[in-house]
N, C-alpha and C positions, 0 to 999 in steps of 0.2 A: 296678351298686350303688353297690361302694366308692367310686366317684368323685365319687358324689352329696356337695357340699358339707357340707349337715350331717352327714353323719357324723366330719366330723373333732372334732367335739366327743361324742362317744360313747364312752364307758367301759365295759368290761365288769368286774365284780366277779367275785372269784376262786370266791364260794360259787352264782354262777349255773352255773358248769360244774365243781360239785362232784365230786373224783376225780380231775381232770386235775392230773397231775404239773406241778410249776412250768415245765420247760421246756416240755411240751406245751403250757401254758396260754400261755405266752409267745409260743411260735411260731404258738399257733393266732391267738391276737388279732392280732399282725403279719400273718398271712398273710389275713386277712379284710380288710385293707386299714387297720384302725385305728388308733389314734395312743395309747390311754389303757387302764390298767386298774387294777383296787381290789385289795389284796393284805391276805391274812390272815397270822395270826403263825404259825400252826401249819404250814402248806404253806412258808413262806419257812424258818421253823427246821428244815424236814423237809430241803431241799435247802443250806441253808445263808445266813445271812444276806449276806456277803459276795458268795458266789455268785450269788445270787438279784438284788443289786442290780446286779451287772455283766452279769448276763444280760440283765435289762430296759434298763440303760444302751446294750449295745452292739445290741438292737435296736430303738433310736431311741424306745423308748414312754416316756411320762410315768406316774407313778401317782399316780392322783387322791384316793384316801385308805388307810389303812393301819388296818386293825382286828384286834381291839379293845383300847383301854383300858377302864377303870373298874371294877366292882363293888367299890366305895367305902363301902358302907354297915357294913362289918362293926363289932360292938360290943366284942368282943375286942381289948385293944391287940397282942397278939402279930400277931393276924389283918391287924388295920389294917397295922403295920409290914409286914407280907410284901404286901398290897397296894399300898400306896405303891412299894416297890420294884419291883414287879412291872411298874408304869406307868412308872417312871422307866426301865427295859429297852425298855418300848413307844416309849417318845417317843425312845430311843436308837436302835432300829430305823427307827423313821420318820424320823429325819434322814439315817440311812445308805441309804434307799431313795430318798431324794430326794422324799419326800411331804412337802406342806405339812400334811396333816391326818391325826391320830389319833383317829379316831371312838371317842367316849365312851359306851358303856353302862353307866349310873353302878352298876346293881346295885338290886336288892329288897328287900325285908324280910329282916333275920337270921330264922334259925330259931327261932319260938316267939314272935317278936316281932310286935306291932300298933302300933308307935310309928313313923307313918310322918312326921311331921312330924319327928323324932329324923333318921330315915333320911337325909333331905333334907338337914338340917344337916349331918351328918357329911358327905357329898357336898360342902357347901360348903368345910368345913373342910379336906379333901383337896386340893380344888380350889386353895386359897389357899399349900398347900404345893407342888403339882406345877405350877402355872402359871408360874412363875417359871422354872422348870428349862427346862419346855418353850419358854418365849422366848427361853433364853439359847441355845437348838440350833435356831432357827427350824423352830420345828413348834408348830403350834396343836392346842389340846387343842378336839375337836368335840363339842359335848354333842349326844346324839342323845334326842329326847323320842321313846319308843316308846306305842304305842297302849295304853289304858287296859287292856287284857287282859291285858297284862304287867306289871303294876306290882308285883305281891307278888312276882314272882321275878326279874324281868329290870331294870326301871328303874322307881324313884319319879318319874321325869321322864315325865309322859303329855300336856305340849302342849307346842310351840315358845315361848307366852307364859313357862312356868317355866324352859324352857331359858334363854331370854334375860334372867329375872331373877336367874339363877345367873351367869350370863355377865356382868353388868353392871360387878360391882366390877373386873374386871379389863381389860387393852387388851385391843382386839380382834384384836389379831397375836398374843396368847395364848391366849385363849378364843374361840371360836365356835359357830356352832350350824350341826344339819345340818337341811335340808328333805327328809324322805324322804316320798313320797306315800303309802304303805301305811300310814303311822304317824299320819299329820295328816289324812287326807282326811275326815274325819268332825266336825271341828274349825270350828264355824260362825266362829269367830275367827280362823280360820289365814290369812285374806287381810290382816287385822290386823297381825299377828303378822310376816308376811314382809315387808310395808312396814316395819314399825318396824325389823328384823332389818338393815336396809343388808349393810353390810361384815362383818357379823358372819356371814353366812353363808360356812359353810368348804367345805360339800358339799352336793352336790344329786343326791340319790337316787331312782330309780324302779322301780317294779314295780306289779301289780295286787292288788287286794283280792277273792280269791275268795268265793264263797257256793254250798253252806254251808260254815262254815268248819271245816274237818277237826276229828278227835279230838286231834292232836297240831297246837295253833292255830300255833306255828312255819311249819308248815307251809303257812300260809295264802296265801303269794305267789303269783303268778302272771304270765305274760307279760300286757304290756300289750294290753288289748283283752279278756281272757278274765275280767276282773272289773267291780267296778262304780265305778272313779275316773275321773274327766275330767280328763285330763291338761293341754290346752292352757291352761287358766286356771291351773295350777302355774306351766307355762314363762312364762307371761306376767306374772306375779305377781313370780318370782324375778329376771327379768331387768328389770322396772321398779326392783327394788330395788337392782340395780345387778350383781348376778352375771354374770359373761362366762365363769365356768369351764364344766365339762365336765359331763355327764348321766350318770350311773353307774347302770347297771342291776344292782340285787341281788335275786335270787329264791332264795328257800328252797321247793323242791317236789320231792319225791320223783320225780314222774313225769317233771319237766323234768330230773333229774339221772340217770335213766334211759336219755336220749335220747343219741344220738351226739353229741358235744360240738361239733363243728365244726358240726352242724346246729341245735343250740343258739345258736351265736353268728349263724348265719345268720338265724335265726327274730327273734330279738332284732333285730338290724341291720334288718328288715322291718318289725317291730311299732313301733320307733321311729319310722320314716320315716311310716308310714302313722297310727299313733295317737298318739304324744307331740308331732310337730311337723308335721302334716299341712297342707298348702297353704302350708307355706313357702318361700320362692324362694332364690336363692344369696346373698342378701343378711344373712342372719340365721337364727338358730334359733326365735326367740321366737316365740310366736302373734300374732294381728294385734289381738285385742281385750286389754287388759289390765284383771284385773279390779279393781274400786275397793275400797281399804282401806277 
């Protein structure tokens, strides 16, 4: 299966195999015949940034995204300054790893606050400080709109259109957006937003949306095919918008995390072929019918 040309653009996010130490993660992705992976800050820091970068480079792998920056909605000046400094460190890490995209989960409402508009304005102000710094280091800040159920605690951006509006004042080389099927599948305007995004698309992530939603809503992600999302229209839409990059699978799910890691990778590969890009020949990854914007 690893010889299937469609797999040349499949990336495994480290969260999908939570608990795999960095060396095992890199070795496992390479052993599966894949070419790309997505990194998270904590495992990279645990193994060491320079060591992680060398390990990935020596394995011949590319880093599709580094996660995560953001959490920019604090009102306290000291907390805001600390968040900006932490994001600068995340940008530097992204550059060292050779990843173009730092995924930005912008943050929810500060404790006790109901000022949603103010929180979004503080994100815009923080981006104005961080975007030039990122651009100087060849890193793109990739704004990720999260499903509305996470608006209060994780991301005051809930639609791709909102993310694009926030990115608009900055060069596309500095600020882009993430298209994540889990977070965007419900939005009736998503096709227009993807078409509008064009070269702002900096990361394309997939996993399924499970029902019923578990008590911990963060764990509602699953293997493609186990939930309610129709994936080929998303693939068609991002490719019609000009996306030629990788398709990164990011799954938060305790049952998946409990499975043997190599089996998880093989399941992801098979579901990617069967569910995300079915019926696509060697000439490309995209689906045959592009959804109209």
